[in-house]
N, C-alpha and C positions, 0 to 999 in steps of 0.2 A: 313153488311159492304161489304161481299164477292160479294153479288149480285150487290151492287153500283159499285164496282170495275169493275166487268165483264161488267156491262152496259156501263160504261165509255170507257173501252178497245174497246168493239164492235163499239162504236159510232165513236172513233178516227182512228180505224184500217184502214178504207177505205181512209181517209186523210193521213195517214202515207204512205200507199202504192202510193198514188198518188205524194206524196213529193219525195219519193225514185225515182218514174219514171221520175218527172221533173228534179231532180237533175241530173240523168243519161243524159237526153237530153241537158240540159245547158252545162255540162261537154263535150259533144260531140262537142257543137259548140264553143268551146273555142280553138282558134287557136294561142293563144299567144297574144303578143301585138298588132299585126295586126288584130285585129278583124274586119271581114265584117258586123258586127251587129251594129244596132243603139247604143247600150250599150257598153261601154268599156270592156275589157277583165277583169279588176279587179272586176267590178261589177258583171260580170256574174259569176265570181269565188266565189264571197261572197254569191251571192243569192243561187248558187249550193250548197255551203258549209252549209248555214243555212237549207236548204231544206233537206240535207242528215242527218244532226243531228236532226232534227225533225222527220225524218222518221225512224230513227234506235235507238234512245235513249228511248227505252221502253222494258219493260219485255217481255219475250216470254215464252211459256210453252212447246216449242217443245225441245225434246232432241237433242243436237247436234251430230255430227258423231265423233267417235274416229279417224277415217281417217289415221290409221296406216296401211299401205300397206306392208312395208317392214322394215327389221331391219339388221344391220350388224352386225354379231356374228362371232368374230375371223377375218379370212380373206375371209369369205363368206357373201353375202347378201341374205337373206332369205325372201321369200314371207310370209306374214302374212294375215290370214283371221279369221273373227270372227265367232264363232260357239256357239250357245245356247245349252249348255251342259244340263241344267235343268232349268226349270222355275215353278213358281208359279204366282198367281195374282199380288203379290207386288213385285217381283224382279225375276231377271234371272241371272243364273250362266254362264257368258260369258267367252269363252275360246278363247285366241289369238292363234291359232294354227299355227305352222311354218312348212313349207314343208322342208323335207330333214335335220330337225334339229337333232342334236346328243342328247342322253339322258341329260336331265337337271332337276335340282330340280323343282317340282312343287310348286308354290306359289299362295296362294289367297290373292289378295288386297282386304281388307275390306273397301269399300268406306263410307263415312260419309252420314247420311241421314239427311241433316241440310240446305235443301232449294236449293242446286245445284245437278245437275246430276253427275253420276259417272265420266262422261267426264272431270270433273274438274281436274282428276287424270291423264289425257292424258299423261303428261310429266313423271309422275311417272312410268307408264306402259311401254312407249317407252323406258326408261332407263332400266328397270328391265328385259325387253324382250332379251337383248343381251346374258344374262346368265342363264335365267330362262324360265320354262314353265309356262306362267302367265295367271291366272283367275281373274275376278273381280266380286264383286257384283253390279250388274247393277240394281239399285232400280228404281221401276216404279213410275211416278207420281200418288199421291194418287187420284187426281181429275179425273184421268182415270180408276179408280178402283171401280167397282160398290159396293154398300153397302152389296150385297149378298155374296160378297166374305168374308165377316166377318172382324174381329178385327185384327189390327196389333199394338201390343204394344211392350214394351221392351223384354218380354219373347218371343214373336214371332220373333224379330229380332235376338235374341240368338239363337233360334230354327233354324232359316235360316242359320246362320253361321254354326252351326253343321252339318246341312244337306248337304249344300254346300261341306263343307269339306269331308264328306263321299262319296259324289259323285266323288270327286277328287281321292279318294282311300288312301290306307295307304301310309306313308312317305312323306306326303305333309307338307308344311309350310304355315303360315299365317302372314300377315302384315296388321296391322290396322292404318289407318290414321285418327288422332283426335278423334272425338266422339266415334267410334265404339271400341275404345281400352277397355273401360270397358265390353262391351259385349263379345269381344274376350277373355278377360281374364276369364270371367264367363265360356264361352264355353269350354276353355282349362281345367279348374277346373273340370267340369262336365265330361268331355270325359276321363280326367285322373282317376278320381274317379271310372268311370264305366269301366276302362280298355278297352275302344273302341279301336277297330283295328285301326281306321282312326285317332286316336289322333295325332295332328300335332307335328312333331318334334321340331318345333321352332316356337316361336310367338315374332314378332317384334311390338312393341308399340310406336307409333310415335306421339308425341304432343297430348297426349290422357288425359282426366280429371279423372285419377284414384282417386286423393284426392285433391279436390278443396279448402280444407281448408288451404292449403299451399299457401302462397304468393297470395292471391285472386286478380284476375284481375278486370277490369271493367265488363266484362261478369259475373263473379262469383257473385260480388256484386249485380248485377242487378237481378239474380236469387234468391239471398236471400232477396231482398229488398221488395218482396210482397208475401203474402200467396198464395198458389197454386190456391186458388178459384179465385184469381184475374187473373191469366193467363187464367184460363178456361173461364171466364166472357169476358175478353178483347182481347184475341189473338186467339180464335177458332171461325172459321167461317163454314158455310154450303155450300158446292159445289152447284151451280146452277143446276136446274133440266135439263136443255138442254145439260149438259156435261154427259160423260159416268159415271162419279162418282156421278152424281146428288144425293144430300141427304146425302152424306157421311160428317161427321164432320172432319175438317182438320185444321191444322196450315198453313195458306197460305205462299207460297214461297215468294210472293211479300211483306209480312210483314217482313220475315227475310231479304230479300233483302233491304228493307228500313233501318233495324236496322244496316245492314253492312255498308250502305252508309253513315249513319249518323255518324258511328264511324270515318270516314275518309272524311268528307264532302269537306274539302279543297281540298283534293288531287284529289277527283273526279271532282270537279268544274274545277280545273285547267287543268285536263286531256282533259276535253271537249273543254276548251278554246284553249289549245295547237292543239287539232284535228282541230278546226276551222281554226287555222293559217297554218296547215299542209295543208289542202285542198286548201286554197287560194293561199299559196305559191307554190303549186304543189309538194309538199314533199310526194311522193308516199309511200315510205318506212314507214315513220312516221305515215302516215294515215292507212295503211295495218296493222301495229302493233297494233295500237288503236283498230281497227275493230276486229281484231283476239281476243284481250283481252276481250272487251266488248260483243261481240257476245256469248261468254262463260259466262261472268260474269252475264248478264241479261237473261240468260236461266234459269229459276227457276222452281222447282217442289214443289208441296205441300206435307206436311207430315201427316200421320193419326194423328188425334188428340189425341188418347191414346198414342201414341209413344212419341209424343212431351211432353205431361203432365207428364207421368211416368218418362221420361228422367230428366226433370227438378227436379221433387221431389225426385227421387231415387238417382240419381247422383250429382246434385247441392245443393240440400236443406238437404236431410236426410244423405248423404254420406254413404249409405248402404255399399258399398264395403269396405272402409277402416275401418269401425266400425264392420265388421264381421256379418253384418245381412242382406246381400244381398240375396234374395230368387228368385227362378227360379220355378214357376209353384208349388209353395207350398214347394219346396226343398231348403235347405241352400246351398248357394254356398260357397265353401271353397277352397280359392287359395292355402291353405297349402297342398292340395291333388296333387298339381302339381309337379310331380316327373321326367315324361319322356318329358316334353316339355322344351326345353331351351328358356330363356326369355331374349330379348334385348329390352331396353328403349332408346328413342331418344328424346332429347329436344333442342330447340332453344334459345340462350341467349337473344334475343329480342322479344321473343314470347308474345304479348299483350293479347292473348286468353287464352292460357294454359301456366301458368308460370312455371319457373324453379321449379323441385321438384315434381310437380303434377304428371307427368308420372313415374319418378324414384320410386314413392311410390310402384309401383307393385312389385318391387324387394323384398321389405321389406315383402310384403304379402305372397310371395311364400317361406314360412318358411322351407320347406322340400327340397327345390330345391338345389342341390349342388352348390357351388360358382362358379365352373368351367362352369356351365350352366347359369350364369347370366351375363349380359354385360349392361353397359350404356354408351351413347355417348352425351355429351354436344356439340352442334356446336355453335361456336362463330360467332357473326355478322349477324344472320339470325333471321328473325320473323317467324310468324306461317306458312306461306305459303312457306317460303325458307327451310322449313324442309323437304318437299317432292317434290320441283320442283325448277328450276333455277341452276346457276352455282355451287353454294355450294353444293346442293344436288347431282349434277352429279359428281363433282370432290372430295368431302370430306365426304359426309355423305353415298351416296350409296356404295363406296368401303368398309366401314365398315360393312353395312348391307349385301353385297354380301360375305364378308369374314367369317361373322358371321354364315351365312346359309350354306357355304361351309364347314366351320369347323364342324358343326353339322352332316352334310351329310359324311364327312370324317370319323368321329368317329363311325358312324353307317352304313356305306355303301350307296352308292347313290341309 
């Protein structure tokens, strides 16, 4: 199926490029109602709109840019530059370095590996940068990783989190968005148990599937509805040989994108209908907002097959973490070992991917962590994406996270 998809994409790509070029030409010919061309202006606009939508409404596999060049911190505006601090074939520890910044808490944002690039958290990063020294897990597209690089499963993901935190050094903090909450909790437990000098001071788990037995969502029900062999047989593909990762088994990003689109098909259909109207009516702001969202949303990355299958089985089917049987490279993961890492959980009232209670379950698992080192925040009026982006994130959730990290630093010294 992957080879068929890629062949189709290769076939349509030159036509999409031509359509975008033609749309640009027609838009340049549009001079309003007094068009000098045989076709009336409204016809030019409708044709250009249709061509642009055909040319852009397709998945891409190219990582977008973060494009964060400056941030306002206090009364100062600081330049921001991206630095690759550490890298493996599967991911880069990306640092958003700020010139002339005062000492600030180091925070690793653990991005999900769920079909989109880490740039999906651009708004999260931009907000956090004002008060923190921010790093992010910039995962690589599995279809660009040669099979010779080896496997990348749940254990390797967890190992990367620990290695990245070690690279950042003692006194760091970690914030997990959605899927990596389980791996981050496991990493904190292992580092606490080992008395690792780089053990994070705090871990903020946001809308993560710690215990999906609680108020199961449509996503949770789907994961439980089929045996793991069904997922392996029907959802895993092989990267075509002409690509750098040729021969690697993956869960294609386009498959995940299709699942996301189908969950809210009416909304996306209406969004493109509205985009057509924006283009015809000359609503530049509305058209630009649509492009900005879908340029990111349609940029997909493939997941290593072993990571996808192990996550479905261990997190969504077997519930290894809440049942106390999560293993990491043959070693039992014990959240009760967390004593030095303060833990905060954040949930959204309207989250249809990770329901209320699923993330908060982490606090009950940290049986030996003092109550003063535990915090929970339930945000009213937001769905899954509203937990880490948008107005409520900026104005209501982020201040809670910032104050939590600040309080931990204040108790232990910055």
